[in-house]
ZAMARGU-4260 file (C-alpha; in steps of 0.2 Angstrom, whole numbers, plus 5000, padded with zeros to 4 digits):
<rodrens>
0) 5000/5000/5000 | 5006/5017/4996 | 5008/5030/5010 | 4993/5040/5002 | 4982/5025/5004
5) 4986/5023/5022 | 4981/5041/5027 | 4965/5051/5025 | 4964/5069/5022 | 4951/5080/5030
10) 4949/5099/5033 | 4955/5106/5049 | 4938/5113/5053 | 4932/5095/5056 | 4945/5094/5070
15) 4945/5112/5077 | 4937/5129/5077 | 4945/5146/5076 | 4944/5165/5078 | 4954/5179/5071
20) 4959/5196/5078 | 4970/5210/5072 | 4981/5224/5079 | 4988/5235/5065 | 4995/5225/5051
25) 4996/5209/5062 | 4984/5195/5062 | 4981/5183/5077 | 4972/5167/5072 | 4967/5155/5086
30) 4965/5136/5082 | 4956/5127/5096 | 4954/5108/5095 | 4936/5101/5096 | 4942/5087/5107
35) 4959/5084/5116 | 4961/5068/5105 | 4965/5080/5090 | 4978/5090/5098 | 4994/5080/5093
40) 4988/5079/5075 | 4985/5098/5075 | 5002/5102/5082 | 5011/5091/5070 | 5003/5098/5055
45) 4998/5116/5058 | 5016/5122/5060 | 5024/5139/5057 | 5031/5133/5040 | 5014/5126/5035
50) 5005/5142/5039 | 5018/5153/5031 | 5016/5142/5015 | 4997/5144/5016 | 4998/5163/5016
55) 5013/5164/5004 | 5002/5176/4993 | 5000/5188/5008 | 5019/5188/5011 | 5020/5188/5030
60) 5036/5195/5036 | 5035/5183/5051 | 5024/5169/5057 | 5025/5163/5075 | 5015/5149/5084
65) 5011/5150/5102 | 5005/5133/5110 | 4992/5132/5124 | 4992/5114/5128 | 4981/5115/5143
70) 4967/5122/5132 | 4972/5111/5116 | 4974/5128/5107 | 4986/5138/5098 | 4988/5156/5093
75) 4996/5160/5076 | 5003/5177/5074 | 5006/5183/5056 | 5015/5200/5053 | 5012/5211/5038
80) 4997/5201/5031 | 4983/5214/5032 | 4989/5226/5018 | 4994/5239/5031 | 4980/5237/5043
85) 4962/5243/5045 | 4966/5262/5042 | 4977/5258/5027 | 4970/5243/5018 | 4958/5245/5003
90) 4953/5226/5003 | 4936/5221/5009 | 4942/5212/5024 | 4954/5225/5032 | 4952/5217/5049
95) 4957/5200/5042 | 4942/5191/5050 | 4941/5178/5036 | 4959/5173/5038 | 4955/5159/5051
100) 4944/5151/5038 | 4958/5149/5027 | 4968/5140/5040 | 4953/5129/5044 | 4953/5123/5026
105) 4970/5116/5028 | 4970/5097/5024 | 4975/5087/5039 | 4982/5069/5036 | 4975/5056/5048
110) 4982/5038/5048 | 4968/5027/5041 | 4969/5015/5056 | 4966/5030/5068 | 4950/5035/5060
115) 4938/5024/5069 | 4943/5031/5086 | 4943/5049/5080 | 4927/5048/5070 | 4915/5051/5085
120) 4923/5067/5089 | 4924/5075/5071 | 4913/5090/5068 | 4902/5091/5053 | 4895/5078/5042
125) 4904/5062/5037 | 4913/5062/5020 | 4901/5049/5013 | 4885/5059/5017
</rodrens>
């Protein structure tokens, strides 16, 4: 079996929810696991490098990740992604409120053998519905 057939890919929003805030030209994106079972997978795959690649078109000058393991949450801080911030940006989302949805669309790879124990805790409809 190939590695691809041993893993399933599901969007992060099935494992977590998030919120976004802003301060000037900086976006703060929180990712909070729906269940502690998902925390390790989220930490492994929602890395600074993965988030930097996800926002490559916005050219963040820095991406920092702060882990809050007691809450099974993380705060992602992206500098220089809001086109100058609320007072300078001409885009429709000058606060960057929609940026957390971009993160929540990230594909998360789950080993197929782990899926039965994770399935009861996944948010949203099953893929076959």
